[in-house]
N, C-alpha and C positions, 0 to 999 in steps of 0.2 A: 623499697622494702614494704611488705604488707603491713597494714595497720595491726596494732597489738591492743589487747584488752589491758588496760593499766592494772597494776597490783592492787591488792585489798585496800591499802591505806590511801591510795591515790583516786580510788574508783568512786568514793561517794563521800560527800561532806557530812560531818556529823550534825550540822545544823540545818542542812538542806540548801544552803546558800549556794549561789552559782560558784563554780570552781574556776580559778585561773589557771590554765595549763602552763603559762609563763612562771607564775609564781610557785607552782608545783615543781616545775623544772629547776628553778633556781635553788629551791630548799634542798631537793635531792642532791644536786650538784654540791651545795655548800656542806651537806652532811659527809659526802664522800671525801671532799677537800678537808674537812675537819679532821676525819678519821686518819688520813694520810699523815697530816701534820701534828696531831695531837694523841692519836691513840684512842682506843675505846674508852678507857677509864676517865679521860679528861674532857671528853666531849660532852657538852651540856646542850640542852634544847636552847637556851639562851645565846650560846655562841653560834650555834647554827641559824638563828633567827637573825643575828647581827650580820653574819656573813651573806645571808640571802637578802638582806635588806627588807625584811618584814618584822612585823610584831610578834612577839613570843605567842600571844594569844591565837594568832594565825595557825602556829604549828599544832597548838593544842586542839584547835577545831578540826584538824585533819588527822593527827596521829596522837594516841593517849600517852605515849612515853617514847623514850628514845630506842627501846627495843623495836618497836613497830616502825618508826622511822628509818632506822638503819637497814632493816630488813627490806623495806621498800626501795631504798636507795640501790641496794644490791639487785633487787628483783629487775629494776629498770634496765640495768647493764645487761642482764642475761637474757632480757626480751629482745636485744639486739641480734641474737643468734638466729640464723635462718638456715635453710637447707635447700640451696639452688640445686636444680636437677643437672647432675653432671653426666648423665648418660647411662650410668651403671650403679648398682649398689654399692660395689667397692670404691668407686670415685666419690660417691655420696658421702660414705663413712668416713673415708680419708679426709675429705673437705670439711666436713664438721668437726673433726678431731683437731685439725689445723686451726680452725676458727675459735674453737673453744680455748685452745691453748693460748692464742694470741690475746683473747679476752683476758685471760689470767696473767698475763705478762704486764697488763696495765696496772700501774701502781694503785689506782682507786679500786679497782675490781679486787685485786689480790689483797690488798689490806683490809677491805669492807668484808670480803668473805671470810677471811681468817678470823677476823674480830668476832663475826656473828657466830661462827662455828664453835669458837672457844668459849664464848659467852653462853651459849646453848647447852654446855656439858652440864651445867647446874641450873638450867631454867627450862623446864618441860614446856611452858607456854610458848617461849622463844623457839624451841625446836619445832614445835607444831606449825608455828607462823611460817618457819623457814621451808618446811615441807610443802605447805599450801601455796606460798607465794614464788618459791624458786623451784624446788624439785619438781613438784607435780605439774607446775607449768611448762617446764622444760621437756617433760616427756612427750610433748606434742611432736618434737623432732623425730623421736623413735617412730611414733605412729605414723607420721607422715612419710618417713623412709620406707617403712615397712609397707605401707599401702601401695607407694609408688613401685617398690620392687616386686609386689605381688602382681601389679597391673603390667609389668614388664615380662612376668613369668619367670622371674629370678627366684622367688620364694612361693611356696604353696599357700593357698588360703588356709587359715585355721578353722576348724568347725567347732571347736571348744572355747567358748568366750572367756572363761575363767583361765584356761591355760594360756590363751593369747595374752591376757593381761599380765600374768605372771612372766611370760617371756619377755614382754615389753619392759616390765621393771627389771629383769635381770640384764637386758641389753643396756638399758640406761645405767644401771649400776656399774657394769663393766667398763663402759666408755668413760662416763663421769669420774669413777673411782680411779682408773688408770691415768687420765690426764692430770686430775689434781694431784695424785700422789707423785707423779712425775715432776710437775711443775713446783708444787708448794712444799713437798716433803723431801724428795730427792734432790730438788733444785737442779734438775737435768733439763736440757733443751728437747722440746717436742718438734722435731724436724720432719721433713717428708719421709726419710727412710724409717724412722720410729713409727710414724703414723702409718705407714704401709704395712709394717710388721704387725701392729696391733689390729689393723684392719683384716690381714690374712688370718690371724688368730681368731678374730671374732667370726669372720665368716665361716670358719671350720666349725666353730661351735654352733652356728645358725643351722648349719647342715645337719648336725645331730639332733637339735632341737625339733627339726621338721620331720623326723622320721617317724 
């Protein structure tokens, strides 16, 4: 799997001290574990520090508050998503839909995502952080898939950068929205037939957007 740029909270120390990747990993894992076991309201920075085996001051040198910490714990999970070349745009889309759904089936991903989304309903700063650390970062998959399809001749190259950006946003919203709603709201399985149907619907729409 290719190297990923770490999320904002993991990227740079507030004090400029060398960062320990091992400590960061332990802290983010402990955060997700605490969310699954305790729920958002009962998770504290102190509890996470204890679980991770670090001092509470270590957490505050890296993250200003629980909101930042939890978003980065979610972002790391989503950074595991990739887009292997499966030979066609349809296969690539179907594959990423299934991988995204499999990620959301993991208790730590499901609980953490639902917690931050619910909390962000009344926290604008948290909503902005989710967009920067999770949503905007995962749009790379759309850009990568579109570029690959264009190189194969499956999609035309777009001449208007603004329209291309809007199309990329729409593609991301359709895929992410459909999978999240199916798994977390409807509690229905995202199996291969469903993923194939969604892919067919999306590719029909892409043909219309490209005209």
